[in-house]
GUBATI-268176 format. One record per atom (N, C-alpha, C, CB): x, y, z; residue number from 1. Coordinates in steps of 0.2 Angstrom, whole numbers, plus 2048, in hexadecimal, padded with zeros to 3 digits. Glycine has a CB too. Layout:
<<X,Y,Z>,NUM>
...
END
This chain:
<<7A8,4B3,446>,1>
<<7AD,4B2,44B>,1>
<<7AD,4B8,450>,1>
<<7B4,4B2,448>,1>
<<7B1,4B7,456>,2>
<<7AF,4BB,45C>,2>
<<7B5,4C0,45B>,2>
<<7AF,4B6,464>,2>
<<7B1,4C7,45B>,3>
<<7B5,4CB,45A>,3>
<<7B8,4CE,460>,3>
<<7B2,4D1,455>,3>
<<7BC,4D4,461>,4>
<<7C0,4D7,466>,4>
<<7BA,4D8,46C>,4>
<<7C5,4DD,464>,4>
<<7B5,4DB,469>,5>
<<7B0,4DD,46E>,5>
<<7AB,4D8,471>,5>
<<7AE,4E0,46B>,5>
<<7AD,4D1,470>,6>
<<7AA,4CC,471>,6>
<<7A5,4C8,46D>,6>
<<7A9,4CD,476>,6>
<<7A1,4CD,469>,7>
<<79C,4CB,465>,7>
<<79E,4C7,45E>,7>
<<798,4D1,464>,7>
<<799,4C4,45C>,8>
<<79A,4BF,457>,8>
<<798,4C4,44F>,8>
<<794,4B8,458>,8>
<<79E,4C4,44D>,9>
<<79D,4C7,445>,9>
<<79F,4C4,440>,9>
<<7A0,4CF,443>,9>
<<79C,4C5,439>,10>
<<79E,4C2,433>,10>
<<7A4,4C4,432>,10>
<<79A,4C2,42E>,10>
<<7A8,4BF,42E>,11>
<<7B0,4C1,42C>,11>
<<7B1,4BD,426>,11>
<<7B7,4BE,433>,11>
<<7B5,4BF,421>,12>
<<7B7,4BC,41D>,12>
<<7BE,4B9,41E>,12>
<<7B7,4C1,418>,12>
<<7BF,4B3,41C>,13>
<<7C5,4AF,41E>,13>
<<7C7,4AB,418>,13>
<<7C2,4AA,425>,13>
<<7CE,4A9,419>,14>
<<7D0,4A5,414>,14>
<<7D6,4A1,417>,14>
<<7D1,4AA,40E>,14>
<<7D7,49B,414>,15>
<<7DD,497,417>,15>
<<7E3,499,413>,15>
<<7DC,490,416>,15>
<<7E9,497,415>,16>
<<7EF,499,413>,16>
<<7F0,498,40A>,16>
<<7F5,494,417>,16>
<<7EC,493,408>,17>
<<7ED,490,403>,17>
<<7E8,496,3FE>,17>
<<7EA,488,403>,17>
<<7E2,496,401>,18>
<<7DD,49B,3FD>,18>
<<7E0,4A2,3FD>,18>
<<7D7,49A,401>,18>
<<7E3,4A5,402>,19>
<<7E7,4AC,400>,19>
<<7EC,4AB,3FC>,19>
<<7EB,4B1,407>,19>
<<7F0,4A6,3FB>,20>
<<7F5,4A6,3F5>,20>
<<7F1,4A6,3EF>,20>
<<7FB,4A0,3F6>,20>
<<7EB,4A2,3EE>,21>
<<7E7,4A3,3E8>,21>
<<7E3,4AA,3E7>,21>
<<7E2,49E,3E8>,21>
<<7E2,4AD,3EB>,22>
<<7E0,4B4,3EB>,22>
<<7E5,4B9,3E9>,22>
<<7DD,4B6,3F2>,22>
<<7EB,4B8,3EB>,23>
<<7F1,4BC,3E8>,23>
<<7F2,4BB,3E2>,23>
<<7F7,4BB,3EB>,23>
<<7F2,4B5,3E1>,24>
<<7F3,4B3,3D8>,24>
<<7EE,4B5,3D4>,24>
<<7F2,4AB,3D7>,24>
<<7E9,4B6,3D6>,25>
<<7E3,4B9,3D1>,25>
<<7E3,4C0,3D2>,25>
<<7DC,4B8,3D3>,25>
<<7E6,4C4,3D6>,26>
<<7E6,4CB,3D6>,26>
<<7EA,4CF,3CF>,26>
<<7E9,4CE,3DD>,26>
<<7E7,4D2,3CB>,27>
<<7E9,4D5,3C5>,27>
<<7EE,4DA,3C6>,27>
<<7E3,4D8,3C3>,27>
<<7EE,4DE,3CE>,28>
<<7F2,4E5,3CE>,28>
<<7FA,4E3,3CE>,28>
<<7F0,4E9,3D6>,28>
<<7FE,4E8,3CB>,29>
<<805,4E7,3CC>,29>
<<808,4E8,3D2>,29>
<<807,4EB,3C9>,29>
<<803,4E9,3D7>,30>
<<806,4E9,3DF>,30>
<<806,4E2,3E1>,30>
<<802,4EC,3E4>,30>
<<803,4DD,3DD>,31>
<<803,4D7,3DF>,31>
<<80A,4D4,3DB>,31>
<<7FD,4D3,3DE>,31>
<<80C,4D6,3D8>,32>
<<811,4D1,3D4>,32>
<<818,4D0,3DA>,32>
<<814,4D6,3CC>,32>
<<819,4D3,3DE>,33>
<<81F,4D0,3E3>,33>
<<81D,4CA,3E6>,33>
<<820,4D6,3EA>,33>
<<817,4CA,3E8>,34>
<<813,4C4,3EB>,34>
<<814,4BE,3E7>,34>
<<80C,4C6,3EC>,34>
<<811,4C0,3E1>,35>
<<811,4BA,3DC>,35>
<<819,4B8,3DA>,35>
<<80C,4BD,3D4>,35>
<<81E,4BC,3D9>,36>
<<823,4BB,3D9>,36>
<<827,4B6,3DD>,36>
<<826,4C0,3D9>,36>
<<824,4B8,3E4>,37>
<<827,4B3,3EA>,37>
<<823,4AD,3EA>,37>
<<825,4B6,3F1>,37>
<<81D,4AC,3E8>,38>
<<81A,4A5,3E8>,38>
<<81C,4A2,3E1>,38>
<<811,4A6,3E8>,38>
<<81E,4A5,3DD>,39>
<<822,4A2,3D7>,39>
<<828,49E,3DA>,39>
<<825,4A8,3D3>,39>
<<82D,4A3,3DD>,40>
<<833,4A0,3E0>,40>
<<832,49A,3E5>,40>
<<837,4A5,3E3>,40>
<<82D,49B,3E9>,41>
<<82C,495,3EE>,41>
<<82A,48F,3EB>,41>
<<828,496,3F3>,41>
<<826,48F,3E6>,42>
<<823,48A,3E2>,42>
<<829,487,3E0>,42>
<<81E,48D,3DC>,42>
<<82E,48B,3DB>,43>
<<833,488,3D7>,43>
<<839,484,3DD>,43>
<<837,48D,3D2>,43>
<<839,488,3E2>,44>
<<83E,485,3E7>,44>
<<83A,47D,3EB>,44>
<<840,48B,3EC>,44>
<<834,47D,3EB>,45>
<<831,476,3EC>,45>
<<832,471,3E6>,45>
<<829,477,3ED>,45>
<<831,474,3E1>,46>
<<833,46F,3DB>,46>
<<83A,46C,3DB>,46>
<<833,472,3D5>,46>
<<83F,471,3DC>,47>
<<846,46F,3DE>,47>
<<847,469,3E3>,47>
<<848,475,3E1>,47>
<<844,46A,3E9>,48>
<<844,467,3EF>,48>
<<841,460,3ED>,48>
<<841,469,3F4>,48>
<<83C,45F,3EA>,49>
<<83A,459,3E7>,49>
<<83E,455,3E3>,49>
<<835,45A,3E5>,49>
<<842,459,3DE>,50>
<<847,455,3DB>,50>
<<84E,454,3DF>,50>
<<849,458,3D4>,50>
<<850,459,3E3>,51>
<<855,457,3E8>,51>
<<854,458,3EE>,51>
<<85B,459,3E6>,51>
<<851,453,3F2>,52>
<<84F,454,3FB>,52>
<<854,458,3FD>,52>
<<84E,44C,400>,52>
<<85B,457,3FB>,53>
<<861,459,400>,53>
<<860,461,400>,53>
<<86A,457,3FD>,53>
<<85D,464,3FB>,54>
<<85C,46B,3FB>,54>
<<857,46D,400>,54>
<<85B,46D,3F3>,54>
<<853,46A,402>,55>
<<84E,46C,408>,55>
<<853,46B,40E>,55>
<<847,466,408>,55>
<<857,466,40F>,56>
<<85A,466,415>,56>
<<85E,46B,416>,56>
<<85E,461,416>,56>
<<861,46E,410>,57>
<<866,474,411>,57>
<<862,47A,411>,57>
<<86B,475,40A>,57>
<<85D,47A,40E>,58>
<<858,481,411>,58>
<<857,481,417>,58>
<<850,482,40E>,58>
<<855,47B,41B>,59>
<<851,47B,420>,59>
<<857,47D,425>,59>
<<84E,474,422>,59>
<<85D,47B,425>,60>
<<863,47B,428>,60>
<<865,484,427>,60>
<<869,476,424>,60>
<<864,487,421>,61>
<<865,48D,421>,61>
<<85F,491,426>,61>
<<867,490,41A>,61>
<<858,491,424>,62>
<<854,493,429>,62>
<<855,494,42F>,62>
<<850,491,428>,62>
<<857,48D,433>,63>
<<858,48D,439>,63>
<<85E,492,43B>,63>
<<85A,485,43B>,63>
<<862,493,436>,64>
<<869,497,437>,64>
<<867,49E,438>,64>
<<86E,496,432>,64>
<<861,4A1,433>,65>
<<860,4A7,434>,65>
<<85C,4AA,438>,65>
<<85D,4A9,42F>,65>
<<858,4A4,43C>,66>
<<856,4A6,441>,66>
<<859,4A6,448>,66>
<<852,4A3,441>,66>
<<861,4A5,448>,67>
<<864,4A5,44D>,67>
<<866,49F,451>,67>
<<860,4A8,451>,67>
<<863,49A,44F>,68>
<<865,493,452>,68>
<<86D,493,452>,68>
<<862,48C,44F>,68>
<<871,48F,457>,69>
<<877,48D,456>,69>
<<878,487,451>,69>
<<879,48A,45D>,69>
<<87E,486,450>,70>
<<880,480,44A>,70>
<<87E,479,44E>,70>
<<889,480,446>,70>
<<880,47A,454>,71>
<<87F,472,459>,71>
<<877,472,459>,71>
<<883,472,462>,71>
<<874,477,459>,72>
<<86C,475,45B>,72>
<<86A,473,454>,72>
<<868,47B,45E>,72>
<<86B,476,44E>,73>
<<869,475,449>,73>
<<86B,46D,447>,73>
<<86A,47B,445>,73>
<<871,46B,448>,74>
<<872,464,447>,74>
<<86E,460,44A>,74>
<<878,462,447>,74>
<<86D,462,451>,75>
<<867,45C,455>,75>
<<861,45D,453>,75>
<<866,45D,45C>,75>
<<85E,462,450>,76>
<<858,463,44D>,76>
<<857,460,447>,76>
<<857,469,44C>,76>
<<85C,460,443>,77>
<<85C,45C,43C>,77>
<<85C,455,43D>,77>
<<862,45E,439>,77>
<<860,453,441>,78>
<<860,44B,444>,78>
<<859,449,446>,78>
<<866,44B,44A>,78>
<<856,44D,44B>,79>
<<850,44C,44C>,79>
<<84B,44B,448>,79>
<<84E,44F,44E>,79>
<<84B,44E,443>,80>
<<845,44F,43D>,80>
<<848,448,439>,80>
<<846,457,438>,80>
<<84D,446,439>,81>
<<84E,440,435>,81>
<<84C,439,439>,81>
<<855,43F,434>,81>
<<84E,43B,440>,82>
<<84B,435,444>,82>
<<844,434,444>,82>
<<84C,435,44B>,82>
<<83F,43B,444>,83>
<<839,43B,444>,83>
<<836,438,43D>,83>
<<837,441,447>,83>
<<839,43A,438>,84>
<<836,436,432>,84>
<<837,42F,430>,84>
<<839,43A,42E>,84>
<<83C,42C,434>,85>
<<83E,425,435>,85>
<<839,422,438>,85>
<<846,425,438>,85>
<<836,425,43D>,86>
<<832,423,443>,86>
<<82A,422,43E>,86>
<<833,429,449>,86>
<<829,428,43C>,87>
<<822,428,438>,87>
<<822,423,432>,87>
<<822,42F,434>,87>
<<827,422,42F>,88>
<<828,41D,429>,88>
<<827,417,42C>,88>
<<82E,41D,426>,88>
<<829,415,431>,89>
<<829,40E,435>,89>
<<821,40D,437>,89>
<<82E,40F,43C>,89>
<<81E,413,43A>,90>
<<817,413,43B>,90>
<<813,412,435>,90>
<<815,41A,43F>,90>
<<815,414,431>,91>
<<811,413,429>,91>
<<810,40D,427>,91>
<<814,417,423>,91>
<<817,409,427>,92>
<<819,402,425>,92>
<<815,3FF,42A>,92>
<<820,400,424>,92>
<<814,400,430>,93>
<<811,3FC,435>,93>
<<808,3FD,435>,93>
<<815,3FE,43B>,93>
<<806,401,432>,94>
<<7FE,400,433>,94>
<<7FC,405,437>,94>
<<7FC,3F9,436>,94>
<<7FF,40A,439>,95>
<<7FE,40F,43E>,95>
<<7F9,415,438>,95>
<<806,412,441>,95>
<<7F3,417,43B>,96>
<<7EE,41B,436>,96>
<<7EF,420,436>,96>
<<7E8,41A,437>,96>
<<7F3,425,433>,97>
<<7F3,42B,432>,97>
<<7F6,430,438>,97>
<<7ED,42E,42F>,97>
<<7F4,437,436>,98>
<<7F7,43C,43B>,98>
<<7F4,43B,442>,98>
<<7F6,443,438>,98>
<<7EE,43A,442>,99>
<<7EB,43A,447>,99>
<<7EE,434,44D>,99>
<<7E5,438,445>,99>
<<7EE,42F,44A>,100>
<<7F2,429,44F>,100>
<<7FB,42B,44F>,100>
<<7F1,420,44B>,100>
<<7FE,42D,44A>,101>
<<804,430,44B>,101>
<<804,435,452>,101>
<<806,434,446>,101>
<<7FF,43A,452>,102>
<<7FF,43E,457>,102>
<<7FE,43C,45F>,102>
<<7FC,443,456>,102>
<<7FA,436,45F>,103>
<<7F9,433,464>,103>
<<7FE,42E,467>,103>
<<7F5,431,464>,103>
<<803,42B,462>,104>
<<808,428,464>,104>
<<80E,42C,465>,104>
<<809,423,45F>,104>
<<80F,433,462>,105>
<<814,438,464>,105>
<<813,439,46B>,105>
<<812,43F,460>,105>
<<80D,43A,46D>,106>
<<80A,43D,475>,106>
<<80D,437,478>,106>
<<801,43E,476>,106>
<<80B,432,477>,107>
<<80F,42C,47C>,107>
<<816,42C,47C>,107>
<<80E,425,479>,107>
<<819,42E,477>,108>
<<820,42E,478>,108>
<<823,433,47D>,108>
<<823,42E,471>,108>
<<820,43A,47B>,109>
<<822,43F,47F>,109>
<<820,43F,485>,109>
<<820,444,47C>,109>
<<81A,43B,488>,110>
<<817,43B,48D>,110>
<<81D,437,493>,110>
<<80F,437,48C>,110>
<<81E,432,48F>,111>
<<823,42E,491>,111>
<<82A,430,493>,111>
<<824,42A,48E>,111>
<<82C,434,48E>,112>
<<832,437,48E>,112>
<<833,43D,492>,112>
<<834,438,488>,112>
<<82F,442,492>,113>
<<82F,447,496>,113>
<<82A,448,49C>,113>
<<82E,44B,492>,113>
<<825,444,49C>,114>
<<81F,446,4A0>,114>
<<81A,44A,49E>,114>
<<820,449,4A8>,114>
<<81B,44B,498>,115>
<<816,452,495>,115>
<<814,44E,48D>,115>
<<81C,45A,492>,115>
<<80F,450,48C>,116>
<<80C,44E,485>,116>
<<80E,455,481>,116>
<<802,44D,486>,116>
<<80F,454,47A>,117>
<<810,459,476>,117>
<<80D,461,478>,117>
<<80D,456,46F>,117>
<<805,45E,479>,118>
<<802,465,47A>,118>
<<803,469,482>,118>
<<7F9,463,478>,118>
<<805,464,487>,119>
<<807,466,48D>,119>
<<80E,469,48D>,119>
<<806,460,491>,119>
<<812,466,489>,120>
<<819,469,487>,120>
<<818,472,485>,120>
<<81C,463,480>,120>
<<814,472,47F>,121>
<<813,477,47C>,121>
<<811,47D,481>,121>
<<80F,477,477>,121>
<<80B,47B,486>,122>
<<808,480,48B>,122>
<<80F,482,490>,122>
<<802,47C,490>,122>
<<812,47C,491>,123>
<<818,47D,496>,123>
<<81C,483,494>,123>
<<81C,478,495>,123>
<<81E,484,48D>,124>
<<823,488,48A>,124>
<<81F,48E,487>,124>
<<827,484,484>,124>
<<81A,48F,489>,125>
<<816,495,487>,125>
<<816,496,480>,125>
<<819,49A,489>,125>
<<815,491,47C>,126>
<<815,492,475>,126>
<<80D,492,473>,126>
<<819,48B,471>,126>
<<80D,495,46C>,127>
<<805,495,46B>,127>
<<806,490,464>,127>
<<801,49D,46A>,127>
<<807,493,45E>,128>
<<807,48F,458>,128>
<<810,48D,456>,128>
<<804,496,451>,128>
<<813,48F,459>,129>
<<81B,48D,458>,129>
<<81C,485,458>,129>
<<820,491,45E>,129>
<<821,483,455>,130>
<<822,47C,454>,130>
<<826,47A,45B>,130>
<<826,47A,44D>,130>
<<823,476,45E>,131>
<<825,473,465>,131>
<<82E,471,464>,131>
<<820,46C,467>,131>
<<830,46E,460>,132>
<<837,46B,45F>,132>
<<83D,471,45E>,132>
<<837,466,458>,132>
<<839,476,45A>,133>
<<83D,47C,459>,133>
<<83E,480,45E>,133>
<<839,481,455>,133>
<<83A,47E,465>,134>
<<83B,482,469>,134>
<<83F,47E,470>,134>
<<834,485,46A>,134>
<<841,479,46E>,135>
<<844,473,472>,135>
<<84C,475,473>,135>
<<843,46A,46E>,135>
<<84F,474,479>,136>
<<857,474,47A>,136>
<<859,46E,478>,136>
<<85A,475,482>,136>
<<860,470,478>,137>
<<864,469,475>,137>
<<862,462,478>,137>
<<86B,46A,476>,137>
<<862,463,47F>,138>
<<860,45C,483>,138>
<<858,45B,481>,138>
<<862,45C,48B>,138>
<<855,45E,481>,139>
<<84D,45C,47F>,139>
<<84C,45A,478>,139>
<<849,462,480>,139>
<<851,45C,473>,140>
<<851,459,46C>,140>
<<854,452,46D>,140>
<<855,45D,467>,140>
<<859,451,470>,141>
<<85C,44A,471>,141>
<<858,446,474>,141>
<<862,44A,475>,141>
<<855,448,47A>,142>
<<850,442,47D>,142>
<<84A,441,478>,142>
<<84C,444,485>,142>
<<847,446,475>,143>
<<842,445,46F>,143>
<<844,440,46A>,143>
<<841,44C,46C>,143>
<<84A,441,467>,144>
<<84E,43C,463>,144>
<<84E,435,466>,144>
<<856,43E,462>,144>
<<850,434,46D>,145>
<<851,42D,470>,145>
<<84B,42A,471>,145>
<<855,42E,476>,145>
<<845,42D,473>,146>
<<83F,42A,474>,146>
<<83D,428,46E>,146>
<<83A,42E,476>,146>
<<83E,42C,467>,147>
<<83A,42A,462>,147>
<<83F,425,45E>,147>
<<838,431,45E>,147>
<<846,425,45F>,148>
<<84A,420,45C>,148>
<<849,419,45F>,148>
<<852,422,45C>,148>
<<848,41A,465>,149>
<<846,414,46A>,149>
<<841,410,467>,149>
<<844,416,471>,149>
<<83B,415,466>,150>
<<835,412,464>,150>
<<835,40F,45E>,150>
<<82F,415,464>,150>
<<839,411,459>,151>
<<83A,40D,452>,151>
<<83D,408,452>,151>
<<83E,411,44D>,151>
<<842,407,457>,152>
<<846,401,459>,152>
<<841,3FB,45B>,152>
<<84B,403,45E>,152>
<<83D,3FD,460>,153>
<<83A,3F8,464>,153>
<<833,3F6,45E>,153>
<<837,3FC,46C>,153>
<<831,3FA,45A>,154>
<<82C,3F8,456>,154>
<<82E,3F4,452>,154>
<<82A,3FD,452>,154>
<<836,3F5,450>,155>
<<838,3F0,44A>,155>
<<839,3E9,44D>,155>
<<840,3F3,446>,155>
<<83D,3EA,453>,156>
<<83E,3E2,456>,156>
<<83A,3E0,459>,156>
<<843,3E0,45C>,156>
<<833,3E3,45B>,157>
<<82D,3DE,45C>,157>
<<828,3DE,457>,157>
<<829,3E2,463>,157>
<<82A,3E0,451>,158>
<<826,3DF,44D>,158>
<<81D,3E2,44D>,158>
<<828,3D9,44C>,158>
<<81E,3E8,451>,159>
<<818,3EB,452>,159>
<<813,3ED,44C>,159>
<<819,3F1,456>,159>
<<80E,3EB,44C>,160>
<<808,3ED,447>,160>
<<802,3EE,449>,160>
<<807,3E8,442>,160>
<<800,3F5,445>,161>
<<7FA,3F8,448>,161>
<<7FB,3FD,44C>,161>
<<7F6,3F2,44B>,161>
<<7F6,401,44E>,162>
<<7F5,405,453>,162>
<<7F7,403,45A>,162>
<<7EF,408,454>,162>
<<7F4,3FE,45D>,163>
<<7F5,3FC,465>,163>
<<7FC,3F9,465>,163>
<<7EF,3F6,467>,163>
<<7FF,3F5,462>,164>
<<806,3F3,462>,164>
<<80B,3F8,462>,164>
<<807,3EE,45D>,164>
<<80A,3FD,45E>,165>
<<80D,403,45D>,165>
<<80E,408,463>,165>
<<80A,406,456>,165>
<<807,408,466>,166>
<<806,40B,46B>,166>
<<80A,409,471>,166>
<<800,40C,46D>,166>
<<80A,402,471>,167>
<<80F,3FF,477>,167>
<<816,400,475>,167>
<<80D,3F5,478>,167>
<<818,401,46F>,168>
<<81F,402,46E>,168>
<<822,409,46E>,168>
<<820,400,468>,168>
<<81C,40E,46E>,169>
<<81E,415,46E>,169>
<<81E,416,476>,169>
<<818,41B,46B>,169>
<<81A,412,47B>,170>
<<81B,414,482>,170>
<<822,410,485>,170>
<<815,412,486>,170>
<<824,40C,482>,171>
<<82A,409,483>,171>
<<830,40D,481>,171>
<<82B,402,481>,171>
<<831,40E,47B>,172>
<<835,413,479>,172>
<<835,419,47D>,172>
<<834,415,473>,172>
<<830,41E,47F>,173>
<<82F,424,482>,173>
<<833,422,489>,173>
<<827,426,483>,173>
<<831,41C,48C>,174>
<<833,41A,492>,174>
<<83C,41A,493>,174>
<<831,412,492>,174>
<<83D,417,48E>,175>
<<846,416,48D>,175>
<<849,41E,48E>,175>
<<848,413,484>,175>
<<846,422,489>,176>
<<848,429,48A>,176>
<<846,42D,491>,176>
<<846,42C,485>,176>
<<842,42B,494>,177>
<<83E,42E,499>,177>
<<843,42D,49F>,177>
<<836,42B,49A>,177>
<<844,426,49F>,178>
<<84A,423,4A6>,178>
<<850,425,4A6>,178>
<<84D,41B,4A6>,178>
<<853,427,49E>,179>
<<858,42A,49D>,179>
<<859,431,49E>,179>
<<85A,428,498>,179>
<<853,434,49E>,180>
<<854,43C,49F>,180>
<<852,43D,4A7>,180>
<<84E,441,49B>,180>
<<850,438,4AB>,181>
<<84F,439,4B2>,181>
<<856,438,4B4>,181>
<<849,433,4B5>,181>
<<859,432,4B2>,182>
<<860,431,4B5>,182>
<<865,437,4B4>,182>
<<864,42A,4B2>,182>
<<865,43B,4AF>,183>
<<868,442,4AD>,183>
<<866,446,4B1>,183>
<<866,444,4A6>,183>
<<860,447,4B3>,184>
<<85E,44C,4B8>,184>
<<860,44B,4BF>,184>
<<857,44E,4B7>,184>
<<861,445,4C0>,185>
<<863,443,4C7>,185>
<<86A,444,4C8>,185>
<<861,43A,4C8>,185>
<<86F,443,4C3>,186>
<<875,444,4C3>,186>
<<877,44A,4C2>,186>
<<877,441,4C0>,186>
<<874,44F,4BE>,187>
<<876,456,4BC>,187>
<<872,45A,4C1>,187>
<<873,458,4B5>,187>
<<86C,459,4C4>,188>
<<869,45D,4C9>,188>
<<864,462,4C5>,188>
<<86E,460,4CE>,188>
<<863,462,4BF>,189>
<<85F,466,4BA>,189>
<<85A,463,4B7>,189>
<<863,469,4B6>,189>
<<855,465,4B6>,190>
<<850,463,4B2>,190>
<<851,463,4AA>,190>
<<84A,467,4B4>,190>
<<84F,45F,4A7>,191>
<<851,45E,4A0>,191>
<<84C,462,49C>,191>
<<851,457,49D>,191>
<<845,461,49E>,192>
<<83F,466,49C>,192>
<<83F,46D,49F>,192>
<<839,462,49F>,192>
<<840,473,497>,193>
<<840,479,49B>,193>
<<83B,47D,498>,193>
<<847,47D,49A>,193>
<<83B,483,49A>,194>
<<836,488,497>,194>
<<839,48C,492>,194>
<<832,48C,49C>,194>
<<83E,48A,490>,195>
<<842,48E,48B>,195>
<<83E,48B,484>,195>
<<84C,48D,48A>,195>
<<83F,493,481>,196>
<<83E,492,479>,196>
<<841,495,474>,196>
<<838,493,477>,196>
<<83F,496,46E>,197>
<<843,499,469>,197>
<<846,49E,46C>,197>
<<83F,49B,463>,197>
<<842,4A3,470>,198>
<<846,4A9,471>,198>
<<84C,4A8,475>,198>
<<841,4AF,474>,198>
<<84E,4A5,47B>,199>
<<852,4A3,47E>,199>
<<858,49F,47A>,199>
<<84F,4A1,482>,199>
<<856,49B,475>,200>
<<85A,496,472>,200>
<<85E,499,46D>,200>
<<857,491,46F>,200>
<<85C,4A0,46A>,201>
<<85E,4A4,464>,201>
<<862,4AA,466>,201>
<<857,4A6,460>,201>
<<860,4AA,46E>,202>
<<865,4B0,470>,202>
<<86B,4B0,473>,202>
<<862,4B3,474>,202>
<<870,4B5,46F>,203>
<<877,4B3,471>,203>
<<878,4B3,479>,203>
<<87D,4B8,46E>,203>
<<87D,4AE,47A>,204>
<<87F,4AE,482>,204>
<<885,4B2,483>,204>
<<87F,4A7,485>,204>
<<883,4B7,488>,205>
<<888,4BB,48B>,205>
<<88E,4B7,48D>,205>
<<885,4BF,492>,205>
<<894,4B9,48C>,206>
<<899,4B7,490>,206>
<<89A,4BB,497>,206>
<<89F,4B7,48C>,206>
<<89D,4B6,49B>,207>
<<89D,4B8,4A2>,207>
<<8A2,4BE,4A3>,207>
<<89E,4B3,4A7>,207>
<<8A0,4C3,4A5>,208>
<<8A4,4C9,4A5>,208>
<<8A4,4CF,4A2>,208>
<<8A9,4C7,4A4>,208>
<<8A0,4CE,49B>,209>
<<89E,4D2,497>,209>
<<898,4D7,499>,209>
<<89D,4CD,492>,209>
END
């Protein structure tokens, strides 16, 4: 790998899963806190499989701990549900896996916001962060509209396979994009912003304080 001095040097690397396996194999008592944490996380995952509602509750609690408002969390959780409904629809309609999901998602995003997800990430100055965790309320709302519209169009037109669902994705995104443009004209403000997690979770100061 390229080192700080620009030279190629041999390094030892591991995936996250590999690192966890290494931790599990360490006999030192110093590794025990990490092992207990891994056991706790594993147990919580088993609980969530048995009762999916627990996963939702923990997700809400995690966003709350990060400083997001209750109103934002509600929109984010609804957006997750809308997204899951769309991907389930794609799966049933013969869309082939994550690569094609990503292409269709990019079509919806481009038609909705004028930006693909990768362009959106660059616009907000993100690196590895989740794009939707860095969206404002309005950005989340229009994301939902684009994806919900795509789901509805795919169903009503009985879209099958990648090509037909690509047409549905463009049409669904256009519905959200047209609505976004109308709002921007009426409000005089752009929906797409550079705001990210920092701005979304920073308490707003009351005027005069």
